[in-house]
C-alpha positions as CSV (number, residue, x, y, z in Angstrom):
1,M,109.1,188.9,191.6
2,R,110.9,189.5,195.2
3,K,115.0,188.4,195.0
4,S,114.6,187.1,198.2
5,D,111.8,184.6,197.4
6,S,113.2,180.7,197.8
7,T,109.7,179.1,196.7
8,V,108.0,179.8,193.8
9,G,104.7,177.8,192.8
10,I,102.9,177.6,189.8
11,V,99.2,177.3,189.4
12,G,98.0,176.2,185.8
13,A,100.6,174.4,183.2
14,L,103.2,177.1,181.5
15,S,102.0,177.6,178.1
16,A,106.0,178.3,177.5
17,F,107.9,175.3,178.0
18,P,107.3,172.2,181.0
19,R,107.5,173.0,184.1
20,R,110.6,170.5,184.7
21,L,113.0,172.9,182.9
22,A,111.6,175.9,184.6
23,A,112.7,174.1,187.7
24,R,115.7,173.3,186.4
25,A,116.2,177.3,185.4
26,M,115.2,177.9,189.4
27,G,117.5,175.7,190.4
28,T,120.3,177.4,188.9
29,K,119.5,180.6,191.3
30,G,119.2,178.7,194.5
31,S,115.9,178.7,194.6
32,R,112.7,176.1,194.5
33,L,109.5,175.7,192.1
34,R,106.4,173.8,193.3
35,R,103.2,173.2,192.3
36,G,100.6,175.4,194.1
37,L,100.9,177.0,197.3
38,T,102.7,176.2,200.4
39,R,103.7,177.5,203.2
40,H,106.8,178.8,201.7
41,T,105.6,180.2,198.7
42,G,106.4,183.8,198.0
43,T,105.3,184.2,194.4
44,L,103.0,182.7,192.8
45,V,102.7,182.0,188.9
46,L,99.7,182.2,186.8
47,G,100.3,179.8,183.9
48,R,98.4,180.9,180.7
49,T,97.1,176.8,180.3
50,L,94.5,178.1,182.7
51,L,92.9,180.0,180.1
52,D,92.0,176.4,178.0
53,K,91.2,174.7,181.4
54,L,88.9,177.3,183.4
55,T,86.0,179.1,182.9
56,D,86.2,183.0,183.5
57,A,84.0,182.5,186.6
58,E,86.6,179.9,187.6
59,I,89.6,181.8,187.5
60,E,88.3,184.7,188.8
61,A,87.4,182.9,192.4
62,K,90.6,181.3,191.8
63,V,92.2,184.3,191.9
64,A,90.1,185.8,194.3
65,S,91.4,183.3,196.5
66,L,95.2,183.3,195.8
67,R,94.9,186.9,196.0
68,E,94.3,186.7,199.9
69,T,97.4,184.6,200.6
70,D,100.6,186.1,201.4
71,A,102.1,185.2,197.6
72,T,102.6,187.6,195.4
73,L,100.6,186.3,192.1
74,L,103.2,186.7,188.9
75,S,102.5,186.2,185.2
76,E,103.8,183.8,183.2
77,N,105.5,186.0,181.0
78,G,107.0,187.9,184.4
79,F,108.6,185.0,185.9
80,L,110.4,183.9,182.6
81,R,111.6,187.8,182.3
82,W,112.6,186.8,186.0
83,L,114.6,183.8,185.1
84,G,116.5,185.0,182.3
85,L,114.5,183.6,179.9
86,L,112.6,186.6,178.3
87,S,114.0,190.0,177.5
88,A,112.0,192.8,179.0
89,P,110.5,195.2,176.8
90,E,112.1,198.9,177.3
91,Q,110.2,202.5,177.2
92,S,108.0,202.0,179.8
93,N,107.0,204.7,182.0
94,L,103.3,204.8,183.0
95,S,101.9,203.5,185.9
96,R,98.7,201.2,186.2
97,Q,96.5,203.9,187.6
98,S,97.3,206.3,184.3
99,L,96.9,203.6,182.0
100,L,93.0,202.8,183.7
101,D,92.2,206.8,183.8
102,Q,93.6,207.0,180.2
103,S,91.7,204.0,179.2
104,K,88.7,203.8,180.7
105,L,89.5,200.1,181.0
106,D,87.7,198.4,184.2
107,A,90.7,198.0,186.9
108,R,89.2,194.1,187.9
109,A,89.2,193.3,184.2
110,F,93.2,195.4,183.5
111,D,94.4,193.1,186.5
112,L,93.4,189.7,185.0
113,L,94.6,190.6,181.0
114,V,98.0,191.7,183.0
115,L,97.9,188.5,184.8
116,F,97.5,186.2,181.3
117,D,100.0,188.3,179.7
118,A,97.7,190.3,177.5
119,F,100.1,193.0,177.7
120,E,103.4,193.8,176.8
121,H,104.8,195.0,180.1
122,H,104.1,192.3,183.2
123,A,103.6,195.3,185.9
124,E,104.7,198.6,186.2
125,P,106.0,200.7,184.5
126,F,103.8,199.8,181.2
127,S,104.4,201.5,177.8
128,F,102.3,203.6,175.1
129,R,101.6,200.4,173.7
130,D,100.0,198.7,176.7
131,L,97.7,202.4,176.4
132,I,97.0,201.6,173.4
133,L,95.8,198.3,173.9
134,S,93.8,199.0,177.3
135,R,92.0,201.8,175.3
136,K,90.9,198.7,172.6
137,Y,90.7,196.2,175.3
138,A,87.9,198.5,176.9
139,G,85.9,199.1,173.4
140,L,86.3,195.2,173.3
141,L,84.2,194.8,176.8
142,A,82.2,197.8,175.8
143,G,81.0,195.8,173.0
144,G,79.9,192.9,174.9
145,A,83.1,191.0,175.0
146,T,85.0,189.3,178.1
147,W,87.8,189.8,179.6
148,G,88.6,185.3,179.1
149,A,87.8,186.3,175.4
150,I,90.3,188.8,175.0
151,A,92.8,186.6,176.7
152,R,92.5,183.4,174.8
153,S,92.5,185.2,171.9
154,V,95.6,187.7,172.1
155,H,97.7,184.7,172.6
156,R,96.9,183.0,169.1
157,S,97.8,185.8,167.3
158,G,101.4,186.1,167.9
159,P,102.8,189.2,170.2
160,V,100.7,191.4,171.7
161,Q,102.4,193.9,170.4
162,S,101.0,193.1,167.1
163,L,97.9,193.9,168.3
164,T,98.5,197.4,168.1
165,A,98.3,198.1,164.4
166,M,95.3,196.3,164.3
167,S,91.2,197.0,164.4
168,L,90.0,194.6,166.9
169,H,86.2,194.2,167.0
170,P,83.8,191.8,169.2
171,G,82.3,188.9,167.5
172,G,80.1,188.1,170.7
173,P,81.2,187.1,174.2
174,K,83.6,184.7,173.3
175,R,85.2,185.9,169.9
176,I,87.2,188.4,169.3
177,R,87.9,189.7,165.0
178,A,90.2,191.5,163.5
179,L,90.3,193.0,160.3
180,I,92.9,192.0,158.1
181,G,92.8,194.0,155.0
182,D,89.2,194.7,154.4
183,Q,88.3,191.2,155.5
184,P,87.3,190.5,159.4
185,A,89.4,187.6,160.7
186,E,88.9,185.7,164.1
187,L,92.6,185.6,166.0
188,D,91.8,181.8,166.3
189,G,94.3,181.0,164.3
190,Q,91.6,180.8,160.8
191,R,93.8,184.0,159.5
192,L,96.3,184.5,161.7
193,L,99.3,182.0,162.6
194,A,98.4,180.3,165.9
195,L,101.3,179.2,168.3
196,A,101.7,175.8,169.5
197,P,101.3,174.9,173.0
198,I,104.0,173.0,174.5
199,E,102.8,169.5,175.5
200,D,103.7,168.4,179.0
201,E,102.1,164.7,179.7
202,S,102.9,165.1,183.3
203,E,100.9,168.3,183.5
204,E,98.0,166.3,182.5
205,Y,98.2,163.7,184.6
206,F,98.5,165.8,187.5
207,S,95.2,168.2,186.6
208,L,93.4,164.5,186.2
209,A,95.1,163.8,189.7
210,E,93.6,167.1,191.4
211,A,90.2,166.1,189.7
212,A,90.3,162.7,191.5
213,E,91.4,163.3,194.6
214,A,89.2,166.2,195.0
215,A,86.2,163.5,194.1
216,G,87.5,161.5,196.6
217,L,88.8,159.0,194.2
218,F,92.1,158.9,196.5
219,A,93.4,155.2,195.4
220,E,92.9,156.6,191.6
221,A,94.1,159.5,192.1
222,A,97.4,158.3,193.8
223,V,98.2,156.0,190.3
224,L,97.8,159.6,188.3
225,Y,100.2,161.3,190.5
226,G,102.7,158.3,190.2
227,H,102.6,158.6,186.6
228,C,104.0,162.3,187.1
229,L,106.5,160.7,188.7
230,S,107.4,158.6,186.7
231,I,107.4,161.5,184.0
232,D,109.2,163.5,186.1
233,P,110.5,162.1,189.3
234,N,112.1,165.4,191.0
235,D,108.6,166.7,191.5
236,S,108.4,166.7,195.7
237,V,104.3,167.9,195.1
238,A,103.5,164.6,193.3
239,A,104.9,163.0,195.7
240,Y,103.6,164.5,198.6
241,N,100.1,164.5,196.8
242,R,100.4,160.8,196.3
243,A,101.2,160.5,200.2
244,N,98.1,162.1,201.0
245,C,95.9,160.4,198.6
246,L,97.3,156.8,200.1
247,K,96.6,157.6,203.3
248,A,93.5,158.4,202.3
249,A,93.0,155.2,200.9
250,N,94.2,153.4,204.3
251,D,97.4,152.4,202.2
252,N,100.0,153.6,205.0
253,S,103.2,151.9,203.8
254,E,102.9,153.4,200.6
255,A,102.4,156.7,201.8
256,A,104.9,156.6,204.3
257,N,107.2,155.7,201.5
258,A,105.6,158.2,199.2
259,Y,106.8,161.1,202.1
260,M,110.1,160.4,202.2
261,Q,110.7,160.8,198.1
262,A,108.8,164.0,198.8
263,I,111.3,165.2,201.4
264,K,114.1,163.5,199.7
265,R,113.3,165.5,196.7
266,D,112.5,168.6,198.8
267,P,113.9,168.4,202.6
268,D,112.6,172.0,203.0
269,F,108.9,170.6,202.0
270,V,107.4,171.2,205.5
271,E,104.2,170.3,204.7
272,A,105.6,166.5,204.5
273,W,107.4,166.4,207.1
274,F,103.7,167.0,209.4
275,N,101.9,165.2,207.5
276,Y,104.3,162.7,207.8
277,A,104.3,163.1,211.4
278,G,100.9,162.2,211.6
279,L,100.8,159.4,209.6
280,L,103.7,158.3,211.9
281,R,101.7,159.4,215.3
282,E,98.8,157.4,214.1
283,E,100.9,153.9,213.9
284,G,102.1,154.4,217.3
285,K,105.5,155.4,216.1
286,I,105.9,158.3,218.5
287,A,109.4,159.0,218.9
288,I,110.1,159.5,215.4
289,A,106.7,161.2,214.9
290,R,108.4,163.8,217.7
291,Q,111.8,164.3,215.4
292,H,109.5,164.6,212.6
293,L,107.4,167.5,214.0
294,K,110.6,169.0,215.1
295,T,111.7,169.5,212.1
296,A,109.3,170.7,210.7
297,I,109.4,173.7,213.2
298,D,113.4,174.3,212.9
299,I,112.5,174.3,208.9
300,D,109.2,177.0,210.0
301,P,109.4,178.4,213.2
302,D,105.9,180.3,213.1
303,Y,104.4,176.9,212.1
304,A,102.0,176.8,214.3
305,D,99.7,173.3,213.6
306,A,103.1,172.0,214.2
307,I,103.6,173.2,217.3
308,Y,100.3,172.5,218.0
309,N,100.4,168.8,217.3
310,L,103.3,168.6,219.4
311,A,102.2,170.0,222.6
312,T,99.5,167.0,222.0
313,L,102.2,164.5,221.3
314,E,103.8,165.2,224.4
315,Y,100.6,165.5,226.3
316,D,99.4,161.6,225.0
317,A,102.7,160.8,226.5
318,G,102.9,162.2,229.6
319,N,105.3,165.1,229.0
320,L,103.3,167.4,230.8
321,G,106.7,170.0,230.8
322,E,106.9,169.8,227.1
323,A,103.5,169.8,226.6
324,R,102.8,173.2,228.2
325,R,106.4,174.2,226.4
326,W,104.5,173.9,223.2
327,W,101.4,175.0,223.9
328,V,102.6,178.7,225.4
329,R,105.1,178.6,222.2
330,Y,101.3,178.1,219.8
331,L,99.6,181.0,222.0
332,E,102.1,183.2,221.0
333,L,101.0,182.5,217.2
334,D,97.6,182.0,217.5
335,Q,95.0,183.7,220.9
336,D,91.5,183.3,219.3
337,S,90.7,180.1,217.6
338,D,89.5,177.0,219.3
339,W,92.5,175.5,219.5
340,A,94.1,178.5,221.5
341,K,91.3,178.0,223.8
342,T,92.2,174.0,224.4
343,A,95.7,175.0,224.1
344,S,94.9,177.2,227.6
345,R,93.2,174.6,229.1
346,G,96.2,172.3,228.5
347,I,98.4,174.7,230.1
348,A,96.0,175.3,233.2
349,Y,95.9,171.6,233.8
350,A,100.0,171.0,233.4
351,D,100.3,173.8,235.8
352,L,97.3,172.1,238.0
353,H,99.4,168.8,238.0
354,T,102.7,170.8,238.7
355,R,101.1,172.4,241.8
356,K,99.4,168.3,242.8
357,S,102.7,166.9,242.5
358,A,104.8,169.6,244.6
359,G,102.1,169.9,247.2
């Protein structure tokens, strides 16, 4: 993880401990922890509970989408090591390409297995143990197992390093078996000591709230996000999502309170300032909406959406000079979209109006 990152996002719940404890640890480093991806997210941590919530295909699609962002993807163990809560393994000197060349493990499967901590190391350089694991995983894939079955199985057997001494065999696409003595046993806790999951009720509520929001059940989602906040009042993303759902359910008064709660918990939450400004503008509260948009731009000077909306707000208010100034700034960030074309027309109109006024 880059030391300069001030905001870390978590996708999926952590298996090691509740998110609120991770947020507390981040706070000691002067950094912020948020759920998911926001404009200021420099690093995204993939929680291993995604393995229990999503199918292989769903995880693959999510990871592919996240790789298109500017954020660095990091495994849960990598995050814990950055926080100083997990020691780093020693004796590592192998590159990613060296492991792939020597093990013949599929590169795409390798990268996914790394993201879900199926190796001793979470990034280069890798160790000789990682090479042994790579070869075992390549054999399992060749035998019909999936990368997801491997990732789900290995964490049920204790530290992944312990697998280097086991003989692993595919038991179908969803099962991995190990020989313990002469007896085959599945890596599912039947014969091996399973690790008890860390229960975090807020994560369950957040997952349900996201599903309700995606289904358009905004009132129900707002209630569920409220349950998250009752467990962890400092969860700025839950407050922000709740505000969006309340606004979608036409409860603007409560939405405003929820936006203010998100901003109070995280004053640099630029999306919260932006969306709150949109609500205020819809209610005709132009002066305070203008101030909120300017605050968003102060926090993130390249926030094109906020700049465009401020330009249109000034245009609607009859302040053509200010509208032109913000449209010019918008075109420095976007020259090709339909919004850029509108900004160009707005500048031309403002210039024409100025010439007419001068004439």
